C-alpha positions, 0 to 999 in steps of 0.5 A: 528507512530510518534516522540514525540518531532519532526517529524520522519518517520511514517515509513513502511517497506516492508518484502519481502515474502519468501517461504521456503519448510521445516524447522525443528521445524516450528510452524503452525498455525491452518488451517483456511477456504480459504475465509478470511474476512477484516474490514478495521479500525475496531478492530482486535483481535488474536485467543485468543481475545486480540487486534493483536499487529502487528504495523509497520508490518513486514511478511514472508511466510513459505510454506503455513503459514504467520509469522507476526511481530510487535511492541507490544504497549499495555498501550503505548501513543505517550508520552511513547512509549518505547520498550516492545517486538517484538510480532510474530504471525502465520496465514494460511488466514491473517485474523485469527492470533495466538500469537506464542510469543515473537520474541524479548523481553526487556532486563535489558540493552542495545539496548533492554533495559528500555526506548529504541526505538525499531521499525519497525521490518522487517524479510527476510529469507536468503536461502543461510544461512537458516536463518531469518534476522530481521532489525529494528529501534534502537533509543534513547528516543530523536531519536539521534542515529538513527541506525538499529538493526539485530537479527537472527533466525533458526525459523520463530518466534525465539526468535531471537538473537540480534547481535547489531546496527550500522548506515549503510554506516555510514548513519542515519537510522529511520523507515526502511524496507526490500525488497527481490528481485526475485534473492534473493538479499536483500535491506534495505530501510532507512529514512536518514534525512540528505540526503533522502529516501535511498535503500541500498544493503545487504551483502550476508548474509542480516547482513551487508550493502555494498555500491552499488556505488550511492549517498552515496553508496546507490542503489537509493536516493529519497528527502523528503519522508519516510515510504518507502515499495517496491514491484516488479511485472511484471518487475516494481518496486514500491516504496510507501513513505509518506511526512514528516509531523511528526504526521500529516496525508498526501497522501502517494505516489508512484514511479516506475522504471524497476530497483531499481537503476533507473531511477524512475518516479515522485511520485504521490498519489496511493489513491484519494487526500485528503483522506490521504491514508484513514487515514493511514500511509503505513506499508507493502505490502502482495503478496498473490499468488494463482491459479487464480492470485496474490492479493497485500494488502496495510497494513497501520496503522492508529495510535491512539496517545493516545492508541497506542496499539489500533492503527487500522490496515487498510489492502486494496487491492493494484492494480498494473499495469504497471506505476500505483499503485491504493488503493480503499476503501473497507468497507469489503472485501474478499480475496480467498487466494487459488486462489489469487483473491478478492472481495469487498463491495464498488465495483459496481455490474459488468454489472450494468448500471449508470449515472456518475454525477459529484459532482461539477456541478451535470451534468452527463458524456456524449458522445458528440452529441450522437456519436456512432463513435470511437473517439467521445469526452466525455464532461459533460451535463445535465441529459436527460436520453439518452443512451449516458449518460448511462454507463455499468460497467464491472468488470475486476478484483477487483475495476477495470472495463471497462466503456462501453457507452450504446448507442455506445457500445464502451469503455471510454478510454485515447486516444492514451494511453496517460499519459500526464495530460489535454488529453480529454477522448473519446470512442473507440472500446474495446480492453482490453487496461490499457487506457481503464480499470479504478480503481473505488476508493471510495472516500466517503464510508470510511466515509459514508457506503451509499455513491457511489462516486468514482474517476475514475483512468485510469490504463495506466496513473494513472491520474483521470477522471476530468472535465477541470477547475472545469467547471460548464457549459454544454459541458465542456470537461472530461479530465485525470488530477492527483488526487487533492481531488476537487469535480470535480474529484468525480462521483457519480453512480446513 
């Protein structure tokens, strides 16, 4: 979402998933099937048939039930987007949502009164106080107050008791988010226009912000990013954010670190460049842990400025692997909640063999000279039907594959685990390393259901398979390079 008069955060925030074993008075959603179906960007209604109002999503898990919070924007437009209520829904499968009521309702005056801005409600459960704590962006019509509001409840949907607003550590805060670390510590993510995107530490009861000794008291500070979300897995923290472009869409980006205080890597895109993150802004990240793994869901908002209540929610699987975060488009996809695994309609069939034709040159990916040796280099060449130009896609999980040359039986790889742009790809015995695993990100099917064009993103580096220099000549090297939206990085399966 965007401001009416000036650029502001399109904001996102992550609400960490808290598991609570038992709560008095807990409102439960109806039981649903273990497998959930999603059609990103299409109309999404609750169990009563009304459009879901979970814009600027906040989410918390209690036992086997998820509770989703959002801005109720029915009847609103970009010129009239004042607070109505914060809605609360429940679901056991993340696909079917039942509206439980209002977590916060409009009041006659004050921060929650008429002509006020209340955005991005995020909730954490504080196990030490047995309290659900909600943070939200509080502002006036001109976005000049730039504060956070805090509300609390003993149950997930409340209603919540509003406790007031403040500027954290005296700094501006517009669109905000929350993150709960594995040790129970809470953090506020906040876009401070004066200094940048901040990560601030919450007090033990989550009701205030405490100085952490970093820049302006922050834990970490990033320049020129907004719409933040943070998730942690396997010891790596990922922060997702948007460039500051107001209403204009942009390619969201991410950085990684082993500690919230850094050092953080540089930012790079987590979806193919030029797709504007499939025409969305980050709203949240939802971990779904099951018996066979964990699926991370990227939850994005596709805002409709003329009818905000009908803005589409776009949920897609998010791959997190070492230094790489990656989202690929799916026309439809399914989630096995119990197993924590997913499958998608835009994923090629595992074991299928294809030519990989470059969209820029119309030449195909080829192992030079028909080599069957480890280290044989990868180039582009005119299609002559040879086995050295045929590649078998073996699914690892989700949209991640190994790409095996039919002639040699060796895997397409980034040599020596390199993370450097410009390194030529080669083939080597399949060993299961991240440098031999490729996320196939559909760059065509989000606009055309029959398009089989993909970017191939190396999980070890986050860089994509690219024909060097955009060459159209036979023999040009296939290298890894940062996604840039150019046709020399697009490969069509045939």
